[in-house]
N, CA, C and O of each residue as an XYZ file, in Angstrom:
316
protein
N      86.157     69.362    120.477
C      86.596     70.466    119.699
C      88.015     70.411    119.517
O      88.773     69.951    120.372
N      88.474     70.986    118.146
C      90.630     70.878    118.285
C      90.888     71.868    118.833
O      89.810     72.454    118.928
N      91.639     72.456    119.270
C      92.119     73.528    119.728
C      92.836     74.556    118.348
O      93.635     73.799    117.797
N      92.848     75.411    117.891
C      93.394     76.341    117.223
C      95.324     76.961    117.953
O      95.521     77.774    118.856
N      96.173     76.347    117.293
C      97.137     76.713    118.367
C      97.535     78.061    117.990
O      97.791     78.510    116.872
N      97.538     78.509    118.903
C      98.383     80.215    119.419
C      99.648     80.307    118.494
O     100.519     79.492    118.796
N      99.909     81.056    117.522
C     100.874     81.594    117.289
C     101.626     83.061    117.675
O     101.330     84.239    117.476
N     102.950     82.249    118.447
C     103.959     83.334    118.890
C     104.602     84.171    118.614
O     105.647     83.650    118.225
N     104.745     85.938    118.502
C     104.974     86.421    117.559
C     106.230     86.804    118.569
O     105.998     87.401    119.620
N     107.771     86.371    118.133
C     108.938     86.853    118.647
C     108.882     88.536    119.025
O     108.551     89.218    118.055
N     109.129     89.225    120.164
C     109.817     90.821    120.346
C     110.033     91.000    119.016
O     109.279     91.598    118.249
N     111.476     90.271    118.639
C     111.888     91.206    117.433
C     110.705     91.506    116.146
O     110.727     92.512    115.437
N     109.562     90.245    116.026
C     109.131     90.770    114.875
C     107.668     91.362    115.150
O     106.902     91.713    114.252
N     107.352     91.430    116.721
C     106.057     92.400    116.773
C     106.599     93.613    116.426
O     106.072     94.218    115.492
N     107.852     94.245    117.172
C     108.638     95.682    116.685
C     108.624     95.931    115.324
O     108.330     97.074    114.976
N     108.905     95.020    114.395
C     108.866     95.212    113.046
C     107.683     95.351    112.467
O     107.380     96.493    112.122
N     107.139     94.724    112.323
C     105.527     94.732    112.556
C     104.719     96.069    112.849
O     103.678     96.520    112.371
N     105.746     96.606    113.983
C     104.644     97.545    114.307
C     105.276     98.941    113.456
O     104.441     99.745    113.042
N     106.806     99.228    113.194
C     107.735    100.051    112.477
C     105.952     99.962    110.610
O     104.938    100.545    110.226
N     106.819     98.858    110.290
C     105.898     98.502    109.248
C     104.592     99.303    108.966
O     104.233     99.981    108.003
N     104.009     98.979    110.160
C     102.672    100.311    110.259
C     102.459    101.247    110.158
O     101.384    101.750    109.830
N     103.717    101.882    110.491
C     103.749    103.658    110.232
C     104.040    103.664    109.421
O     104.432    104.779    109.076
N     104.126    102.846    108.630
C     104.567    103.774    106.997
C     103.214    104.022    106.289
O     102.437    103.118    105.984
N     102.991    105.468    106.035
C     101.608    105.826    105.121
C     101.465    105.601    103.847
O     102.250    105.986    102.981
N     100.560    105.032    103.686
C      99.884    105.082    102.555
C     100.506    106.372    101.094
O     100.835    107.463    101.560
N     100.589    106.295    100.150
C     100.777    107.348     99.578
C      99.709    108.691     99.376
O      98.635    108.470     98.816
N      99.946    109.720     99.723
C      98.221    110.514     99.335
C      97.739    110.723     98.492
O      96.588    111.154     98.421
N      98.590    110.443     97.444
C      97.142    110.356     96.139
C      96.678    109.057     95.921
O      95.668    109.030     95.218
N      97.233    107.595     96.428
C      96.405    106.569     96.603
C      97.244    105.910     94.709
O      96.791    105.578     93.614
N      98.270    106.011     95.189
C      98.438    105.636     93.093
C      99.026    104.571     93.607
O      99.078    104.449     94.830
N      99.789    103.237     92.418
C     100.819    102.994     92.672
C     102.206    103.944     92.105
O     102.178    104.761     91.185
N     103.517    103.524     93.036
C     104.024    104.593     93.125
C     105.505    103.868     91.653
O     106.607    104.414     91.618
N     105.247    102.984     90.922
C     105.543    102.317     90.117
C     105.221    102.700     88.626
O     106.000    102.882     87.691
N     103.764    102.776     88.677
C     103.048    102.599     87.368
C     102.600    104.103     87.844
O     102.533    104.810     86.838
N     102.291    104.788     88.956
C     101.405    106.035     89.029
C      99.916    105.305     88.873
O      99.194    105.806     89.735
N      99.181    104.310     88.101
C      97.972    103.744     88.587
C      97.059    103.706     89.514
O      97.679    103.872     90.565
N      95.918    103.582     89.753
C      94.493    103.850     90.743
C      95.082    102.114     90.710
O      95.637    101.650     89.714
N      94.835    101.311     91.981
C      95.385     99.946     92.377
C      93.654     99.224     91.696
O      92.586     99.767     91.412
N      94.127     97.832     91.662
C      92.991     97.245     91.084
C      92.386     96.822     92.373
O      92.506     97.602     93.318
N      91.558     95.357     92.608
C      90.954     94.556     93.424
C      91.683     94.009     94.604
O      91.319     93.398     95.609
N      93.313     94.605     93.965
C      94.473     93.548     95.037
C      95.031     95.041     96.200
O      95.881     95.072     97.089
N      94.257     95.933     95.753
C      94.797     97.340     96.717
C      96.206     97.396     96.524
O      96.680     96.795     95.560
N      97.079     98.145     97.439
C      98.326     98.667     97.364
C      99.246     97.407     98.536
O      98.866     96.596     99.380
N     100.261     97.731     98.117
C     101.377     96.395     98.930
C     102.437     97.366     99.226
O     102.654     98.465     98.716
N     103.049     96.736    100.152
C     104.632     97.403     99.941
C     105.433     96.549     99.559
O     105.033     95.404     99.349
N     106.624     96.861     99.395
C     107.579     96.553     98.815
C     108.968     96.843     98.945
O     109.415     97.975     98.758
N     109.686     95.833     99.269
C     111.425     96.197     99.533
C     111.694     96.314     98.575
O     111.117     95.729     97.659
N     112.813     97.231     98.389
C     113.192     97.710     96.684
C     114.399     96.580     97.142
O     114.455     95.525     96.511
N     115.139     96.776     98.002
C     116.248     95.615     98.441
C     115.912     94.650     99.303
O     115.930     94.928    100.502
N     115.602     93.554     98.948
C     115.134     92.481     99.821
C     115.570     92.286    101.312
O     116.737     92.674    101.364
N     115.374     92.080    101.909
C     115.063     91.877    103.497
C     116.222     90.575    103.997
O     116.883     90.256    104.986
N     115.947     90.099    102.576
C     117.597     88.450    102.710
C     118.592     89.138    102.549
O     119.416     89.268    103.454
N     118.749     89.832    101.144
C     119.634     90.198    100.865
C     120.641     91.882    101.420
O     121.399     92.679    100.868
N     119.903     91.655    103.095
C     120.430     92.845    104.003
C     119.368     94.648    104.234
O     119.404     95.689    104.891
N     118.679     94.060    103.325
C     117.635     95.564    102.623
C     116.492     95.788    104.491
O     115.833     95.007    105.177
N     116.839     97.253    104.582
C     116.008     97.338    105.512
C     114.785     97.760    105.734
O     114.372     98.361    104.741
N     113.816     97.708    106.811
C     112.088     98.209    106.733
C     112.317     99.833    106.917
O     111.476    100.446    107.574
N     113.630    100.660    106.254
C     112.966    101.817    106.455
C     112.250    102.287    105.121
O     112.269    101.684    104.048
N     111.703    103.316    105.365
C     110.846    103.792    104.063
C     111.864    104.415    102.985
O     111.489    104.600    101.827
N     113.248    104.750    103.435
C     113.943    104.546    101.537
C     113.780    103.272    101.074
O     114.342    102.984    100.018
N     113.030    102.323    101.728
C     113.240    100.941    101.213
C     112.140    100.164    100.547
O     112.008     99.083     99.974
N     111.332    101.313    100.917
C     109.934    100.768    100.594
C     109.464    101.714     99.416
O     109.941    102.762     98.980
N     108.079    100.777     98.968
C     107.532    101.488     98.011
C     106.297    100.648     97.840
O     106.274     99.423     97.720
N     105.347    101.414     97.846
C     103.887    100.853     97.503
C     103.654    100.961     96.077
O     103.814    101.899     95.296
N     103.099     99.389     95.879
C     102.971     98.832     94.403
C     101.701     98.654     94.254
O     101.262     99.259     95.231
N     100.734     98.201     93.650
C      99.506     98.190     92.600
C      99.807     96.530     92.580
O     100.962     96.119     92.693
N      98.857     95.772     92.451
C      99.150     93.894     92.942
C      99.703     93.838     91.366
O     100.249     92.748     91.199
N      99.734     94.473     90.422
C      99.984     93.982     88.985
C     100.982     94.315     89.100
O     101.660     93.433     88.573
N     101.886     95.383     89.622
C     103.656     95.883     89.631
C     104.049     94.778     90.659
O     104.832     93.870     90.379
N     103.445     94.928     91.872
C     104.165     93.413     92.417
C     104.505     92.468     92.661
O     105.264     91.913     93.455
N     103.604     92.174     91.565
C     103.097     90.395     90.901
C     104.549     90.431     89.820
O     105.126     89.402     89.467
N     104.993     91.923     89.378
C     106.286     91.991     87.890
C     107.458     91.860     88.983
O     108.448     91.157     88.782
N     107.260     92.580     90.121
C     108.948     92.673     90.657
C     108.881     91.423     91.345
O     110.019     90.976     91.485
N     107.911     90.603     91.881
C     108.688     89.379     92.485
C     108.508     88.240     91.387
O     108.503     87.118     91.893
N     108.374     88.260     90.137
C     108.547     87.829     88.980
C     107.656     86.987     89.207
O     108.248     85.908     89.188
N     106.178     86.740     89.492
C     104.859     86.125     89.355
C     104.780     86.001     88.401
O     105.431     86.925     87.915
N     104.427     85.490     87.725
C     103.665     85.133     86.032
C     101.896     85.098     86.653
O     101.476     84.257     87.447
N     101.096     86.200     86.065
C      99.804     86.175     86.439
C      98.921     85.808     84.862
O      99.136     86.453     83.835
N      98.323     85.116     84.916
C      97.219     84.444     84.098
C      96.543     85.079     83.370
O      95.657     84.530     82.715
């Protein structure tokens, strides 16, 4: 039987994951961009200023988006 490699998470990554997990869903459960109920994909966190462009993980830089709006923001063409 082949062993599955254990993926180690650095302390910095673990801290970031814990901080992101603290950000609550919107009370009304709606997309913060279009105001609609999410489809089967649910809501996901989206960085307004990308982390690669020095964006933070703080609530002021995060928005909850439905799958459709998240795909639009990321430039993903839906079929």
